[in-house]
C-alpha positions, 0 to 999 in steps of 0.5 A: 888712609886707604886699605886695599887687600883683595885677599882678605875675605872678611875684616872686622872693626869694632866701633863703640855703640855701632856694632860689628862692621864686616868687609867682604871683597871690597875697599875700606876707606877711613875718611879721617885719620883721627876718626879711628872709631868709625870705618866707612866701607862697602861691605855688609853691616851686622849689629852684634849687640844681640849676641853680646846680651844674655838671655836667661830662660826660666821653666816652671815645671809641675809634673812635666816628666813626659814633656820636659826633655822635648822642651829642653831639646827645643831650646838647645836646637834654637838658632839663638839659644838662651845663655842659661836655662833654669828648670824650677821643679815645684810641687811635683809627684812624678820624675820631672826632676830626674828627667830634666837632670838628664840635660843638666850641665854645660852645652855648646850649641852651633848654628852655622859658624856661631857657637853658643854656650848654654848652661842648664840648671835644674832646681827642685824647690819642693812644695810652693804654695804659690805654685807657678807664680812662686817658681817664676819669681824664684827663676827671676832672681836667678837670671836677674843679672841677664838682659832678657827673661825668657819664660817657657812652660814645661810643656811648650816646644819652641819652633827652631827660630822662636827665640831669635825672632822674639829677640830681634823684635824686642831688641828693635824697639826699646819701648817693648817690655815683653813679647809673646810667641804665637801659640798653637797646640800640636795634635801628635798621636791622640785619641778621637776625643782628645783630638776633638778638644785639641781642635777646639783649643787650636781654633780658640788660640788662633782666634785670640792670636789673630785678634791681637795681631790685628790690634797693632800686634798689641798683646793683651796677655803675655802668656807664660807659655813662651814670652821674652821680657826685658829684665829692666822692665820686669825690675821696674814692675817689681819695684814700682808695685813693691812686689817680691818679684814681677809676678803677683802671688795672689792673682788668678791671671798673673800673666794678664796683671803683669801685662797691665803693669808693664803697660802702666809703666809705659812699656809696650806688650806685643805679639810676635808675627813670626815666633811660634811655639806648640803648647800643651793642650787640655785633653779631658773635660775636667782639665779644660774646664778647670783651666778655662774657669780659672782664666775667666774668673781671673779676667772678671777680677780685673774687669770688675770695678773696685777691689775684692782682694789685693788686686784692684779692678781695672775695667777701662784699661785697654787690655781689659777692654779686650776681655769685655769684648770676649765676655760680651760675645760669650753672653750674646752667644749664650742668649741667642742659643738658649733663647732659640731653644726655649722659643722653639719649644714654646712655639711647638707646645702651642702648635705655633712654630713656623720655620723661616729659612732666614734663621739659617744665615747665622749658622752659615756665617758662623761656619764661614768664619770658623773656616776662615780662622782655620785657613789662617792657621800656618800649621793647619791640618785636615782636622782643623778644616773639618772642625770648621766645616761640619758646624756641629763640632764647633757648635758643641765646643761653643756650648762647652765655652758657655759652660766655662763662662757660666761657672766663672761668673757664678763663682764670682757672684757667689764669692766662692773661695776656691783655689783655682790653681789647685783645682786646675792642678787636680783636674790635670792629674785626673783628680778633682770633681766633675764641676764641669757638669754644673752648667748642665744642671743649671740649664736643666733646672732653669728649663724645668722652672720655665716649663712649669711657669709656661704651662700655667700661663693662659693661651693668650699670654703665651701668644703675647709672650711669643709675639714679643720674644721672637722679634727680640731674639731676631734683633740679638741674632742679627747683631751677632751675625753682623759682628761675625760678618765684620770679622769675616770680611776684615783684612788679615794683612797677611798674618798667619797664626 
C-alpha cells in the first residue's frame, strides 16, 4: 500500500515500543500490508516515550522564604517541566509555606507547540527530627507512582533546559539510576566578603565537577541540589536495605550513601555534561564551616573501616576512593603549609635562613591551576579570574578548608556526639557557636608548644633538625607540585563546568 499526499504536512503513526513517527512532505510506504504496526517513511522520527513518562519533583524546604518562589518559577519555565511538584516545608520559622503557596495549584506550561500540565503542592509537615532526609522520604512516597524522581533544594534555581537534559541522558541508558546537574553558585548582589566566599565555593564546585566529568562522568555524590533518579532504582535501594525510604535517616551524608547503594545494586551514577543549576552559597564563616565540617565528617564515616554507628565504613568503594584522594590532598596541603611556616621561623631564629627561588614554583603552579579551573567555568566572571590570579584569595580560602578538615577529623577521633545537621541549620540562621575559630586555637597552641621545645634545644640539635626537615619538606612540596602539574596538563575533553 502506497500513500501519496503532498498536502499533508505531518502524519503521525503510533507503533508499540517504537515511539512516534512523523512524516513531513514525503511518501509513506508500508512494505507489508500485514505489518500494520510498522511504517517505513522518509520523514523525521521522534521518540515520544520521554513525554509519556511522569516526573515527580520534591523540594525539601527549610527557611527558604527568600528563594522558594525563584525555584518554583525556574521549574515552571523548564522546556520539559516536571508533572508534579511537592514542596515539603519542614522545621521552618519563616514564611516559606506562605511564599510557596503563591504558586500552588495547576499550571499549564507551553514550550513551542507542546503543552505540559504541572501540579504544585505545598505540604507543611511541621517539625521533623530527620530534617531534610525525612522531607525527602515523605516526598518520595508522594511521587512513588511516577517514573522519575527530581530532587531540588529550596535554594536551587535550574537552568531552563536542566530537566530536559537530565531526562534525555537518564532515559538513554537504562543502567543509570541517577544523574546530577553541574552546580555553580550565582554571585547576584552581595557584599565584598560574601562574594569572596562565593568565589571560593565556585572554584571548589568547579574542581569537584571537573574531577567527576573526567572520571567517565561517574558521579561520586548525587547531590540533593538537583538530581534526577529512576523511581525503580530508588525503590530497589529502599527494599534492599530495609529502609523507610531511599534516604538513610541517620547519615551525615545521605546523598553519598544513596549513591553508593545505587552502585552496589548495579546502577550507574552520572553527572550531566549539559544540565546546570545555580545553588545557594554560604556567605558567612559560620555557615560555611558548619556545611563543610558536616560533609567532611560524613565522608570520614564512610572512609573509616568498621562500623561506628548504623553505617558501615566502605573504604575501598570506588566512590569513597575519591574521598580518600580529597582528604589525602588536604593533608598534603596542610603539612606543606605548616611545615614551611615552622621551618622558616626556626631557620630565622638561628640566622640560618637562605631564600631559594625554587620555592616560588609551587605557588606559581597553584596559580596556573586555579586559573585553568576558573577558565573551565561556563559562567565565569572577572571575579573568578581575579580570585585565581591574585594567589592570596585562593590561598586564604585553602586555609579555611584546612580548618574544616581539621575540625572534622578532630570531632571524629574525639567521638564527639554532635548533631551536625542542627549545627548547620543554626549556623545558616546566624546562630550557633564560633566553632570555626577552633582550628586557629589549635594552630596557636601547637606553634607555642613547638616554640617552647625549640628554645630548649641546643644549637647543634637545631641545626641537625633543620638539616633533615628541609629536604623532607622539599620532597612533600615536590610531590604536591607534580600532582598539580598533572591536573594542569590533563585534557578537559571539551567539558565546561
